N, C-alpha and C positions, 0 to 999 in steps of 0.2 A: 829743472825737473825733467823736461822733455829731452834734454841733451845729456842726461846722466850717463857717465861712462860705465856704471854698474848695470849692464844690460841683462836682458832676460836669458840670453844664451849662457852667460857666465853663471847665473844662478842655477840654470838647469843642469849644467855640468857639475856644479858643487852638490846639488841635491842627488843626482844619480850616483856620483862617487860615494856619497855618504850611505846611500841605500845599498850599493854593491858591497860595501864593507860589512853589511849586516844581514843581507839576504843572498843566498846562493843563486847564481845564474850562469848560463852559457852566453847569453846575449840579453841586452836590455836597452831600452830607448824611451825617450819622452818626445811626444809630438804635441805641439800647441794647436789649439783651435783658433783660427783666424776668422773673426766674425765679419770682416770686410770682404775677403775673398771667399768666405764660407768653405773653408777647407782645412784639413790638418797639415801642419808643416813640421818636419823633423827638426828639432833643435839640438838634440844630442843622441848619438847612436853608439852603443858599445857592441860591436861585432855582429850586427845583423847584416846579411847580404842586401844589396840594393833592392833586389826584386821583392824581398820580404817586407822591407820598409814601404815600398810602393804599394804593396797589398794592404798593409796595416793602415796606411793613410787614405785609402780609396775604398776598395770593395769591402774590406773588413768593417769600416765605419758605417757603410750604407746597407750592407746585406747580411753580415755575420749574425747568427742567432744568439751567440753569447753576448756580443756587444749590444744587440737589441734588447736582450733581457736586462742587462745592467741599466740601459737608458730608460726603458719603460717602468721599471720597478725601483729606480734610483738605488741600485745595489752597490756594494763595495766590490773589492777585487774578486774575480771569478777565475778558477782554473778549468782546464779541460775536464777533469774528473768531477767537477762540481756541476757539470751540465750534461744531462742524459744524451747519449749517442753523439756527443760532440766529435769524437774521433772519426766519425764517418762523414763529416762535413767537408766542403771544398777547402776551407782554410787549412785543415790538417792534411788531407790527402793530396791536395794540389800544391800547397805552399810550404807548410811548416815541416812535415815529415821529409819531403825531398831536400830541404835545407839542413837536415840532420837533427831536428828537434823532436823530443818525445814527450814533452809536457810543457805547458805554458800558462801564463796568467796575464790578464789585462785589467786595468782599473781606470775608470773615468775620474778626472781631477775636477771636482766641483767645489766652488767657494761656498761660504756660509750663506750667502744670499742667493744661491742657486745658479750662479754663472759658470758655464762650462769653460774651463781653462785649457784642457787638453786631455791626453791619455798617456798612461805609462804602460809599457809592455815588458814582460820578463819571460824568457824561454830557457829551457834546460834540455840537455841531451840525456839526462837521467830522469826516468818517470817518477822517481820519489820526490822530486823537487819541481816547483816551489813547495816547501813544507807548510804545515799549518802555522808554524811560527813565522815563516816568511810572509804568509798572507796577513797575519795579525800585524806584522811590522809595517807592511805597505798600507794597510787600512788605517793604522795609527798616524801615518805620515801624510796620507794623500790629501787631507784637507789643508794642512800647512803648505804642501807643495802647490796646491791650487792657488792659494793666496799669494804665494811668491811668483807664480807664473801667469797670473791673470793678464791677458793681453790688454784689457781696457783699464786696468787699475790706475796706472800713472796718468793717462789722459783724463780720467774722471776726477782725480785729485786736483789736477791743474784747473779743470773747469769749475770745480766747487770753490777753489781758492780765488780765481780771477773774476768769475761771473756766476755767482750763485743762482741767479734767476734765468740764466740763458739756457737755450736748447743747445746741447753739445753733440757734435757729430765727429766721428773719426772717419777720415777719407783717405783714399789712396791716390796715386798719380793719375789714374784714369777717371777719377770722379766717383768711383764706387764708394758707398758709405755705410756706416753703422751708427745708429742712434745710441749715444751713451747716456743721455739724460734728457728728460722732457723739458724741464724749465717751467717755472710757475707762471710765466707770461703767456703760455700756450695751452690751448685745449686739445690739440692733436699734433702729431709730428708733421713737420713740413714735408712737402713733396720731395721724394728722393731725387727727382729730375732737376728740381730747383737747386738742391744741395750740390748735385753734380756740376751744374753751371757755376755755382759759387766757387767750387774747388778749382775747376779748370780755367776759369776766367782770369784768375790771378796767379796760379801756380803752374799752368800748362806751359809747354815749351814755346808756344807762339804768343803768349800774353805780352802786350806792350808795356805793362806796368806790373810791379809786384808789391802793391801796398799791403800794409798789415790790416787796414780796415777798409771795407767797402760798404756801400749802401744799396739796398735792394727794396723792391716793393712786391709783396706777395699777393696783391689784389685786395688785401685787407688794410694793411698799414705798412709804414716804412720799417725796414729791418737794419739794424747795426750788426755787421758781421766782422768778427775779428778772426784773422787767419794766423795760426801759429804753426810754423814748420817743426818737424820732429826729426831727431837723429835715428838711424836704424838701430834696433835693439837686438837683432839677430839676423842671420843670413836669410833672405827671403821675406823680411818684414814688409808687409804691405802698407803699414801706417805711414802716411806721407805728410799729413797735416791734421790739426785739430781746428774745427770751426765752432766758434761761440756766437750764437745768434740771439739777439735781443730785439724787442720791439722798441723803437725810438724814433721820434719825429726828426726831420732835418733841422739842425740848429741854426740860430742866428738869422732866421727868416729866409734862408736860402730856398729858392724854388726848385722844383724838379728840373726845369729847363736850364737854370743856372748851374745845377749839379752836372748836367750833361756837358755844358760848355766848359766848365772847369776841368772835367775829366779829359776832354779832347785837347784842351790847352796843355794839360799835364803830359799828354802823349806827344807834345811837340808840334801840334797843328797850328797853322796860322789862322787869323780871323776868317780869311776866305775859305780855307780848308774846312773850318768848323761850319761855316754857313752852308757849304755844299753838302757836307755830311748830314746836317740837320734839316736841309731843304728850307732854309730861311735866308734872308738877305744878310750881306756882310754888315750892314748898318745895325740890324737887329742883334746879330751875334756880338757886335761891339758893345751895344747897350747892355747885354747880359753880363759881359765881362766888367763893365764899369759899375754896374749894380753890385756884383760880387765883391769888387774891390772896396766899395763903400761899406758893405755889410760886414766884411771881415776886418775892416780897419787897416787895410794894406795901403802901401804907398804907390805901388805900380803893379803891372800885370805879373811880373816874375814873382814878387813877394806874395801876391794874392794866390798864385798857384802853389807856392811853398806852404803857405798857411792852410790852404785847402787840404793838401796832403797830410799835414800834421793833425788836422781835425778829422781826418778820415772822410773827407767830402769827395769821394770817388764813386762814380756810378758803376756798380758791378755789371749792370745790364749793358752799358756802353762798352765796357771792356770785353764782355762776352761776344758782342756783335763784331767788334774789331778783330778779335781772335778768330771768329768764324770766317771773316772776310779774308784773312791771311790763308786759312786752310782751303776755303772755297771762294775764290775771288768773284765779285759781282760781275755779271755780264753787262756790258754797255748796251744801251737801248739802240 
């Protein structure tokens, strides 16, 4: 599902082509709302100059009175002539008219559950268009368009399928995040700073391991975190991975210290390296490895590490610290 070749950009092109055949325009475009980057991103553009699209994705969304009216009152498509004195605003005098447009329309694409999916824009060089029929056509289609282009739809479906009780987060490559679903095992969203650590510890360029599952402690209980990478769905797609976070104790009697030791061993460290890293003796580090071998039913250290990886017995905190040390090496005393 997350690697589907039928991406959002393809659907956006198909939708705008279908609309262009039914409603007159000199230029039209669809911009998606990216809840991770918290910005609008153009996915399909028919004949708008670059400076107009830049305006529509930035100043227009934040300051334009027509867009603000649609947002505050949850209105459908609005034209310039539907909004008093709109022709005297900066959008018209400073952007649209200099680009050759004499009338225009915008509509927010909102799903049935109230999720903003993006915005559609239509401009014409003839002030008679978009007509009333064109407005009706766009209003009839905009809910369907929103459902087709919802940034978070596919990740939410995957989360509900794989981990119905988990807290689900969409994250980008920098660790920025967007909560997709709370999860029944949680009373409140996890700290976004912790989510950022979870994302970058295993998928950052400096991460020593890229496990699918890691274990974290949020100060209340142990967390089982499943990391699912995603394929780009359009140019500029910020979605980098899906995190499914559930509350779960460490299995098979593994202790927190044994989890740390197993993680460092999986990173290729020797017993002496592990001891130095954890400020314990080599003998103590060896005992932790022996205990883990017995608990996992392994035959030797190598098979123990392999089994630990398959069970998701990897400390996310240890990976985060190792990654930080690569970026900012520790100073020797």
